[in-house]
Every structure is written in structure tokens, then in C-alpha cells.
N, C-alpha and C positions, 0 to 999 in steps of 0.2 A: 504494500500500499504506500503510495507516494502522497504526501501531504505538504502543501505550500501554505505558509502563514505570512501574511502581510502585517507587519508590526511586531516588535519585540518588547512590548511593555509588560506589565504584570499579568496580563492575559495571554498575550502571544508567546512569551518565552516559557511560561509554565505549561501551556499547551504543547509547545515544541518538545520539551523534555519528557513530558508524559507520553507523547506520541512515540518518541524514540524508545522509551522504556517498553512500550507495547509492541515494538518491532517495526514501526513504520520508518520509511525513508523520508526525512524532514528537511525542507529548505525554508529558511526564515529570511524575509526581505525587510530591511530596516533602513529608513532614510536618514536618522539622526544617530542615536545611540541605543544600544540594548538597555533594557530597564524602563524606557519610555519616560512619560511625564512624572510618574511616581518617583522613580529612582533619581532622575536627573533634574527635575524642576518642581518637584512636589513633596510627597510624603517624606522622603529620607533626608533631603537638604534642610527641609523646615525643621524636622525633629533634631537635626544636628545643631542648628541655631538655637532651638529651644533648650537643648542640653546646656549650651553655653550660658544662656540667659538664666537658667535655674542655678547653675554653678555660681554665677555672679551674685544671685539673690542669697545663696547659702553663705557666701563669703561675707556679704554685707550684714548678715544676721549671726555671724559666728559667735559674737559675745553672748548671744542667748544660750549657746551651748557650752559656755565657759572657755571659749577659745579667743585669745586676744591676737589680733593681726596688726602689726606695726605698719605705719605708712599708709599712703593713699592706695585705694583699690582702683585700677584703671582697666577698662575694657578695650582691648585692641582689636578693632574691627577687621584689620588686615589678617591678624592671626586667627580670629574666629572664622572668617571666610576661608582661609587656607585649611583649617581643620575640617570645615564642611566639605570642601572639595576633595580632601583626601578620603573621607568617609564614602563619598559618592563613587570616586574612582576605584576604591577597593571592591565595592559592591559590583561595579561594571565588569571589572576583571574577573569577579567570581562567576558571573552569568556566562561570560565569554569561555571561561574555563569549563563550566558545565557543558556548554554546547560542544566543545572539543571532546570532552569526556564521553558523551553520548552519541558522537558522530552526527551532530546537527550541522547542516551547511548554512552559513550566514553570508547572504549577500547584501552588501552595503549600497543601497540605491532606492530609487522609487519605483514601486510596482503598479502596474495598471493591467486590469483584467480585459482580455480580448472577448469578443463574442463567442469564440470557440472554446472559451474557458482556460486557454493558456495564459500566461502572464508575461508581459514585457517588462523587463527590469532596466531602467536607465541608471547605470552604475555611477557611483560618486566619482570614481576615477576617470570616467569617460567611457563611451561605448555602451553597448546594451547586451542583455542576455535574455534568452527565452527559458521560461520554466514551465514544465507541464507537470500536472498532478492529478490524481484521482479525486482529490478534495482540497478545497481552499477555505481558510479560516482568515476572515478580515478582522484585524485587531488594531485599528489605526488611532484609537483613542480620541481625545478632545483637546481643546486649547482655550485660553481665556476668551470670553465673548467680547467682541467689539461692539460697543454701544455708541451710537452717534453723539450723545450728549457728553461722552467722555472721550475726547480725541487723544488716544495714547500718543506720546511722543517718546517714551522710553526714558525720560529724564525727569520732567516735572510731574507728569501724569503716567504712572506706571501700573503694570500688572504684577501678579505674584512672581512671574519669572524675573522681572528686574529687582523686585524687593529681596530676592535671594542673592543678589550680586552687587548690592550697594557698596560703594567705596568709602562712604562716610555716613555716620549716623545723622539723619536730618534733625534740625532743631525742633521741627514740628511735622507731624504726619497726619494727614486727613484721610481716614479710610472710609470708603463707600461700601457699606454692607457689613452687618454684624452677624454674618454666618460663620461657618467653620474657618475659612481662610482668614477672613477679616479679624476674628477674635484671636486667632492664634498669633498673627503678625502684631496685633495690638500689644499682647503681652510680651513678645520678643523685643519690640523696638522701645516700649516703655522702660523695660528693665535696662536697655542699653542707653537710655537717656533722653529719648524724644518725647515731646509733648504730644499726646495722642487724642484725637477727637474722631468718634465713629458716628456716621450718619446712616440711620437705618429706616427704611420706609415701612417696615412692619412694626407691630406694637411691642415686640420684645426681641432681645437678642436670641441667637440660635433658635430661630422660630420652628425649626423641625423637631426640637426636643420637647419633652414634657414641660409644661409652663412652670412647674415647681423648680425644675433644673435651671431654666432661663432666669427665674427670680433669684435663685442662689448666685448664678454667675453674675448677674447684674450687681449684686451687692459686692462681689469680689472686684469687679471692674471699678466700682466707685472707691473701694479701699485702696486700689492701685493708682487713684487719681486719673483714670482714663475716662474721658467724657463721653457718654453715650447719649445721642439725640434720636429719639424714636418717633414713629409716625410722621416722618418728614421725607419729602422727596427733594432730590437734587435736580433742579430744573435747568441750570446752565452752569457751565464752567469756563473760566478764562485763564490763560497764563499770564502772570504779571512779571515785573522785573525782579521780584523777590521770591516768586513761587507761584502759587495757584489761588484762585479765588472762586468759591462755590456759592451760587445763589440758590437759596432754599425756598421751598413752597410756602413757607410762613412769612416771607419777606426779608428774612435775615440773610447775612452772608457770613462765611468762614473762610478764613485765610490760613495757608500753610505753606511750608517750604516745598513739600511734595504731597501728591494725592496718590493713594493706592486704591485701585478699583478692584473690588472682589465680589461681583454680583452675577456670576453665572459662567457657564463654559459652553462653547460651540463644538459640535461633533466634526470629526475629520473624515468626512465622506466624499469630498470633492476629488476630482481627478483620478478616480480609482477605476473608471470604466463601468460603473454600475449600470447606467442607462443602457449601454450597449450589450451588457451581459444580462439584461432583463431583471436586475434585482430591484425589488420594491423598496422605496424609501418613504418615510413619513414626512410630515409637514415641517418638521425642524431639521430635515436632512438625515435623520437617524435611520439606520438599517433595520427593518422590521424582521423579527425572528420570533420562532415558537419556543416552547419550554425545552426543546432539544438543542436550541441555538441554530436551527436551520433557517435559511432564508426561503423565499419562494422558488428559488432555482436549485434543482438537485445538485448536490455536491458542493454547494457554497453556504458556508456558515459565517456567522458574525458574533463577536463577543465584546465585553467591555463597554467603555464609554460611547463608542460609536454606535451602539444599539439604543442609546438615549435613555436607559433605565437608571438604576442606582449606581451613581458614578463613584464607586469605591474600589480600590485596588484589589481587595480580597474577593469582591464579587466578580471582578474580571477574571481573576485566577480560577475561581470555581467554575465560571462559565467556560473557560478553556478546557477544563477537565471534562465537563459535561460533553462539549463538542467533540472532543477526541474519543470519548467512550462510544458515542454514537457513530462516528466515522469508522471506528474499528469494529463495528457490528454488534455493539451492546445496546442496551436501552436505558439511558440515563436522562433524568429530568431536573431542570432547575426548580428550586423552591425558594421563596423569598420571605417566608414568615419568620425565619430565625436568622436574621443578619445583624451581627453585632456591629456597632459603630463607635468610634472613639474620636474625641476632640481634644487636642493637646494644648488646652489653656492651663492656667494655674489658679485653681485646681483643675485637674482633668475631668473629662466627662466620658462615661461609657454607657451605652444604651443598647437594649435589644427588645424586640417585640413591640406590642401596642402601647401608645400613651394613654393616659386616663380619658382625654376627650375623644380619642379614637374609639375606645370601648363604648362610650356613651353613644357616639354616632352609629355604631353597630348594634345598639340596643342590648349590650352585654351587661349583666349584673355582676358587679365586682366587689371585692374586698381590698383594702389597701393597708399595706404595712410600711412604716417609715422607721428609719434609725439614723441618728446623727453621729457623725465621726467623732465629735467632741466627747462621746460616751465611751470611746474606745482607748484602752490603755496604751496601745501601740501607736495610735494617732498622736497622743500627747508626748510619747517618747520621741516621735519623729519631729514634733513641733509643727504638725500639720492637722489641725482639727476642724477646718472649715469643710462644710459639705454634708451630704446626706445620701442615704440609699432608699429607694422607693421601690416596693414590690407590689405589682398588681396581680391578683389572682382571681380566678373565676369563682363567683359566690356559690355556685352549686357544686362544682367538681374540685375546687381548690387547686386546679392546675395553674401554673404560672403562666400569665399572658404577657407580661413585660416587666423588665427591671430597668431602672434608671438611677445612675450613680453620678454624683459630683463629688470629688474628693481625691485624696492621694491615691495614685495607682488605679484610678478608675478604669482606664483602658485595659489593664490585666484582669481586674476583678470581674468584669462584665462576662468574661468566658465561663465562669462557673454558672452564671445564669443562662448562658446560651446553651450549655450542655444539658442543663436541667430541662429547658424548654424543648430542645431536640429530642430528649428521651421521654417527655411527657410527665416530668416530676411534679409533685404538688408542693405547695408552700410548706406543708406539715412535713413532708419527707426531707426537705432541705433543712428545716428547723431541727429535726430529729437526728440529722447527721452531725457527728462530732467534728468540730472545727478546732484547730490548734490555737493555743493561747500563748502569748499575746499576738494576734494577727489582725490585719485589716479585714480579712474575709469573715471574721466573726460578725461583722456588721450585716453581711448578707444573711446569716443565720438568724440574727436578732430581728432584722426586718421581716423575715418570714415568720418569726414567732409573733411579731406585732400584727401580722395579718389576723391573728386570732386573739389579740390583745394580751399576749403572754410573754412579751419581751422582758427578760430579766433585768437589764440594765436601762430601762426606760421608767420614768415616773408614772404613777397611776393617773389614767385619763379621767 
């Protein structure tokens, strides 16, 4: 079986390795670099910068742990960026090494599908090469959306791509959008010394999360002196001699040295030959697929952001595995009811399953359990007591429908909940499972106890 994959992001490269493991002859076509947006311009470099910001915060508060640091603490952005680049390059080399280990052929260039389902590859080094395959997987990802009111110039008005490569910390940064990307960069550059203002047209930050999680995050933004303006649209932007000026829908203006626009992504489905190949696309340019990741054309599959669904790296990876399983003759289906998500703010956010308002919309009767991190000995020992854990369980069956966490290591803790939901566990079963002490995971146990009003380390209601 010959499989050709266009795109080597977290969907494409994972699909390639799994296909090779299953005995397929695999060719991957990538126009930029293996790892895609996630590794090169997204998840990994952002987390590398966040790690530096968190280290700086720890140093600033070292006296709280009985540690005295003499002299001024200085953040060297050049060294921070160099570390970030090293982390990324190490991961890139790792993927290339895996390709070599599993016999995956990597063609560096731009692929276009012909009507006969062969692929013409315009090679980076010049020339072209034809690729034929029994099946094609399109995994071309997405990019920051270009919105007319925000004319990107890469200097004053920037996207997340440029925010990852700034040569100096701006004195002030205006962020458009209080979603995942906007909030993560707000915490990073605030810690590095920038004055931050976030403009959000919705009524709350991280509006995709449970409202109680948003409320807690907004309190932490305020503590960090990050200004959040909600329920306001940015109607016009102009570049000035000193930076940018935003005109808001309430008649006010905000000025800053730089503006970061983080309000959406556009799918990379152009110039792939989809029309000629007969592949159906949606109104946003997304490639339409079924739960086996098949398009309407036999032998052509699509995965990841380009399908316009949940734009998360781990979703793309799972979709890649599903596509390969089906190409290799098995029957695999994508399910989206248990997809954990993480937001790397400070504190972190981890969530999986339904939010409380979504349960109400579905007419589900639920019971809610909550537990505060400040009631955990481990959280106090770490010096990180902000946040909570919220468990939503079906009122009739007690099965866990959703878990929402804001607090230290929330991105790690949420996976206990994901496994519980995947296996159909009840809140009572989690509560009765012995959790090691002292740990942060005890908070999940106690939140599940609280579903039935029995949390040991919570006051009587």
C-alpha cells in the first residue's frame, strides 16, 4: 500500500509513522518544516516562552520560599528566544529521525493533486517530482486569519507568528481577542515587562470554557494587572508614529506600541488541486470529511485543521491515526465527545466534556461538585493555591459528563478525567479511588465527593 501525505504537522507526521508501522510505503510532502504550525509556530515555542516566564515569576517570588537572590533579576529576550529556538529544532530533528527510522520518504516542496489523483510536487530546491499513491491524506493545517480591519504589517500589527520572534519586549501590547492564544501571550509578555490590554468582543475571557473557569481566570488577569475590556468591538486600527491606535465601538481609543491579533485561523486548502480532483469543500474553505476522515473522493482523506473542526494538535494526530487505520483496511471512527483541552495561562486551564450551560441546552439534569485548590496541602506547599476543579455528573447515572480545572498543572490533571469519561466512570467511582497524598489530583477526588456533598476537606454547605 502506497500512501502520500501532504503536510507534516502533528496530523501528517503521526499518520506517516503509523502507516509505516503498519507496513505501508509512505511519502510525506512538506513545504515548510516537519512539525507544522504546532511545533514551529504554535504549541511548542509558546510553551517554551511560557516556561521562561514562569521561571522568571518563580525567581521574583523566591523570597516567599526562603531563598534570597542578590542583585537585579533581568530577563534577556535574546537568550529566551534562543532557548525557544533550540527546543523547536530539537523536536524537528526528532521527527526527521523518526521518518528515517521508519523508512518514510520526505519530499520538501509544495504538493498539488491532479485530476488522476497523482501528485505534482514543486520541490524547494527547484524542479518537480511526481508522486503516485493508493491513498492520499491532506494535512495542510491552518494559518492566522487575515481580517480586513487589522492590516498585518509584521511589525506594529502582528500575529502569533511574529509574537514568537520579537527582538525586544514592547513597552505596551494591545491584544485583540481573549481566547487561548491571546491569554497565553498576555501572561508571557506581562511577565517579561509589557503593559497589556486585551480587547474581547465576547462577554468573558476564554469564552469556550465553562463560565466559572472564565470568572476565575479574569480574577487572575486582574491580579497580574492585565487589563481586560469585554463586550467591545475594535472597529478601526491605524498605525501611528509610536505604534498603533485602536478605535473601539464604545467611542474610546486604545494606543500601544504593538498590537497582537489573535481572533481566528484560516484553513490551508488553497492551491491543492481540490477542485480538479473533485473534493468537496465547505463555505470556509474547509475540506469536508466523514467520521472515517474520508472525503467524497475515494482514496482521498483529510485530517487536522484543514477540515475546519476542533483545531487542536492532538485531535489532528488522532484523526491521522483513524485515517491510516481505514486506509489499511480496518474500520476506525473519530469520536469527539472526550477531547481534553489545555490553556497554558497562569494558572493553567484543563477541560474535557460538556460545560454546565451545554448540559442545560441538552436538557440534561446534572449534579455539580467543586473543590478549591486552596484546600490542598500540596498546592500550599507549591505556593500555588489559586483555582478550582469542577465536576459535572449526570443526575441519574452519576456518570461524569465534564470536568473543568483552573489551577496548577491543570493541563496534566485533566487526563484523569478524560480516562474516566472514556471508560464511563461515575463520580462515585472516582471519589472511592484512593489518591496519593499530598497531590494535586486529590482535588479531583474531592470534587467528585462534592458531587454528593461529601467532600472531606470542604466546609459544610
